[in-house]
N, C-alpha and C positions, 0 to 999 in steps of 0.2 A: 305645809306638812310639818308635823313635829311628832317624833316617835322615839321611844326608848327600847333598846333591844340588847341582847347579850352578844358581845363582839365576836366571841369564838364561834357561835352558831351562825352569825352573819357571814363570816369568812368561809365556813364549810358550804353554806348555801351558794355563795358566789362562785366558789371553785367548781361546784357541780354544774351550774348553768353556763359557765364560760365554755364548756365543751361545745355548746351549740352557737356560740357567738361567731359572727362573720370574721373571717381572716383577711378577706379581700373583697371590697365592694365600693361602688361609686356613691352609695347612699351612706352619708355620715351617721345617720341614726342607727345603722346596723352595727356600729362600733360601740353603741351605748348599752348599758345595763338599765333596764326599766325597774325602778324601785317604787313600790306602791304600799302605802300604809292604809289599812282598812280592817275594821272589825277584829281588833286584837291580834292581827297578823301583819307581818311585813313580808311581801313577796318580792323576789328578784327574778327577772326574766331576761332572756336573750334570744336572738334569732339570727339566722343567716339567710332568711327568706324562704328556706326549704324546710328547716327544722326549727321548732319553737319550744323552748324549755322554761318552766316556771317552778321554783321551789319556794315554799313558805316556812316561816319560823314564827314562834310566839313573840309578841311584842306588846308594849303598852302604847297604844295609839292615842296621842293627845289631840292631834289635828290630822284628819285623813288627807291624803293627797298623793300625787304622782310626780316623780322626777326622773329625768334621763341623764345618766352620768357615764362618761366614757369608761371603757374597761381599764384604761391606765389610771384614771382618777379614782376609780372605785377601790383600787388597792390602797390608797391613802386612808380610806375609811376602814377597810377590813383588817388593817394591821393593829387597830385598837382593841384592847381586851377589856373584860369586865362589862359593866353596864355602860352603854354608849347612847348618847342623845344625838339625834340627827334632826336638823331644823332647816327649812328653806327660808332664805332671806332675799327678798326682792327689793332692790334699790333702783334709783333712777337710771343709771347706766351699767349696773352690775347685777347679775343673777348668780347666786351662789348658794351652796349648802354648807352650813356650819356643823361641825361634828366634834364631839368631845367626850372624854371619860373623866375619871377623877384626877388623871395625871396630865392630860394633854388636850389642847383645843386647836383645831385647824379649820381652814375654809377651802372649799373646792368650787371653782367657777364652773357653772353649768350652762349648757345651751338650752334655750327654751323650746323644747319640743312639746307637742300635744299628742294625745292618742290618735288624733286624725292623721298624724304623720307616720304612725307605726304600722308595720305590715302584719296585722293580726291574721292568724290562719282562720279558715272556715272551722266552725265548731260542729263536728259530727255528733249526732244524737242517737244513732242506732248502735246499741250494744251488740258486739259480736263475740266477745270472749271475756271470761273471768279467770284469773290465775293468781299466782304470787310473783313477787319480784324475783325470787330465787328460780322459779320454774321458767319464767319468761327469759331471763338472761341466760340460763343454762341451755334452753332450746336454741336460742339464736347463736350462742357461742359454739354449740356442738356442730352446727352446719355452716358456720362462718368460713371455714377453710375452703368450702366449695363455691363461694362467690367469686365471680370474675372481677378483676380490677381494670378491665378494659372498658373505658367509657364509650367506646365506639358502639358497644351493644349494651344499652342501659338495662335491658331486661335481665341480662345475666349478672348484673351488679346488685340485684335485689332478691329479697326473700319472697317466696310465694306462700301466702297464708291461705290454706285450702280447707274450709270447714266440711265440705262434702266427704273428703278423705280423712279428716281429722289429723292434719299434718302441716309441717312447715318444710318447704323444699328450697334448695339452692343448687345451682349448677354453674359450671364454668366452661363447658364445651368439651372437657375431657372427663369430667366426673359429675355424678349427681349425688347429693347428700340429702337424706330425709330423716326427720324425727317425727314419730307418731305421737299425737297428743290426744288421747281419747276423751279426756275430761276438760278440754281447753275451750272449745267454741260453744257459744250459747245460741247463735243464729247463723243464717247463711252468710258466708264471707268468702270472697275470692279476689284478693288484692295482691299487688306486688309492692312490698315495702323496701325503700332504698337501704342498701347495706350500711350506709353511714348512720342510719337510725340506731343501729346497735352500738356503733362507736360512741354516740351520744348517750344512749340509755345506760350503758355500763358504767358511766361516770355519774349519772343522775340517780339511778336506782341502786339498790343494795343487793348484791349477789347472794348474801347470806340471810336475807330477810324473808319471813313468811307473811309479810304484810300483803294485803290484797291489791291487785291491779285490775282495773276494769278497762277494757279496750273498746273503743267506738270507731266506726268507719263510715265514710261516705264514698262517693265516686272519686273524690280528689284527695281526701285526707284520711289519716288514721290518728287517733288520739289515745294515749296511755295515761290513765289517771290513777296515781298511787296515793299513799297515805299523806305525803307532804309534797308531792310534785305532780305536774302535768307536763307531758311531752307530746307535741303534735308534729307530724311530718307530712309533707306532700307525698302522694303516692306516685309510683312510676306508671304512666299511662300506657299500658301494653297488655296484650293477651299473653299469658304465660305458656310455656312449652308443654306439650302433651307428653309428659315423662312416662306415663303408664304404657305408652306404645313400646318403649324400650324395656321397661321393667317386666312386661308381660309377654315378651317375645317367646318363640318356641325353643326354650332351653331344654336340652335333652340329657344334661348331666347334673347331678346334685350330690354334694358331699359336704362334710364338715371338717373343721380343724381347730386347733387351739389358737384363739385370737391373740392372747398375750404373748405366747411363744413366737407367733409369726410377726407380731409388732416388734418384739425385741430383735429378731433376726434382721428385719428391714432397717431398723435403726443402725445396727452394726454395719450393714452393707452401705448405708448412706454415709456413715462416718468414714468408711474405708475409701470412698471415692474422692478424688481431688475436686476442687471448687468448680472447675469448668468441665469436668468429666461427665459425659452424658450416657455412660454405660447403664443399661437397664438391669433390674433385678429379674432373674429367671425363676419360673415356677414350673417344674416338669414332673408329670405323672408317668410312671412306667407301668404299663398294663400287665406285663409278664410277671413281675414280682409284687404288684399291687402296692407300690410305694410312691411317695412324692418327695421331691427335693427342691429346695430353694437355694439360690446362690448367685454369684457373679462369675462371668467367664471373660477373660482377656487373652491376648496373644501370649502373655507371659505367665499367667497363673489362673487357677480356678478355685473359688471358694464355694463349698456346698454344705448344706445341713439337711438332715432328715426332718420332714414335717411331722411333728408329733400329733397324736390323737386323730389321725386321719380315719374317717368313716365314709364309706361309699353307700349312697342310697339309691341311685339310679344312673344308667348310662355308664360312662367311663369304660367303654368296650375296646378302647385302643389308647395309644399314647397321646398325651395332651401336654402342650407347652405354651406358657404365657411369658411375655416380657412386659414389665411394669416399671414406671418411675417409682423407686423405693420410697420417696417422700409421700406418694399417694397411699401406699400400703400402711405407712406409719400413721397417717391421719385417720385412715379407716379403722385400723385395729384398736386405736385408742377409745373408740366408741363401744366396743364389745367387751363384756366381762369374762365370759367363759368360751365355750365352743361357739364358733360362728358358722352359720349355714352359708353355702356357696352354690350358685348355679351358673351354668355356662353352656355353650354349644360346642360339640365336638367338631374340630376343623382339620386343617392340613398340618404341615410341618410346624408352623407357628400360628397361634390363634390370632384372628383379626376381629372377632366379635367380643363384646364386653363380658365382664364377669360381674356378678351381683353378690354382694355380701349382705346378710340380713339376719335379724332376730325379731322379737316382738316389738321392739322400740325403734330400731334404726334400720335403714336400708341405704346401702352405698353401691353405686354402679361406677365401675372404672373401665375406661377404654385402654386396651393394650397399646404399647409403643412399638416402634420398629426396632428390629434387632438384626445384627450380623448373623446370617444363617450359618456361616462357618463356625462362629462361636457357639451358636445354639447346638449344632451337631456335636461339637467338642464337649459341651457340657452334658448332653444326653448320654454320650458314650462313657463319660467319666462317672456318672452316677448309676449307670445300668448295672 
């Protein structure tokens, strides 16, 4: 292999694919960057056996070929700038790559792997979606807070791509986050994509780019093909949860409120709590005076604020009180621009059923948390 490329572009490409490189493996080849020169392009690839990343750059290919170079040794190459020449040299007892620019020449000893040793992913050929890098990363980012980090339940650590409902879903056992994508899917698709696929993609793709991304899927793999990259991931083999059963429950109350104002209040409550303090944020509706207040109640103080722009559409025929983790409200309200619709079920002294926030683009379901009933009564009397 002999190829000439621009050093700065090579460094950017390697930095992008190293996101998918193995950090811990018994297979030494997984610690290598696969470098291939072919058809006026140089491609660099990495894998951790679950995710597979490839980025290509323009190059002058004098002799096509493939080399495998450890991620530590690759850095000796990508620190060179300007026009860089990389050439394989195979001698009797030594296999190495020589690399040079106008100022410096060095050699990197390589291990002779072949593509037969590499763990290539299955190549899905069924197109299921067409979008842009910006739209893809934005959608995955928006619902990322709702992914579980508990590997004991793999299904909750993944995104559900659902073409039937035109949406991406994530849940963690306490919350459900959904982004509707009406112009995203091009054919039937119902797969669970590992959460770490987003961690890789956000380093490989460009969150500001309108370049097209085509998505392909099979029963085992999903593949994202962009302008200068390909990223494949093994899917989570599981049937996803039937979230519509919770979203379409018999909610008998519906109201709206200002999302940004509620998000700001939740941030303030969150900041006011000590690191290990588990006090919930309270949301209390008073039927007699048709007002809603949010706040924190402790044995020593009460913080309360009037919920602005409250509009009642149905139900709300009696007092209603919720207790939430304030961080959950912060995450939810960041998704909504103006007034957010809310629906819930009227219950007892403190609500046990979930509340659903939604607009045309997003839906968020949050389960309430436990609260000290004495503090709840104290708060309700304070704001009455």
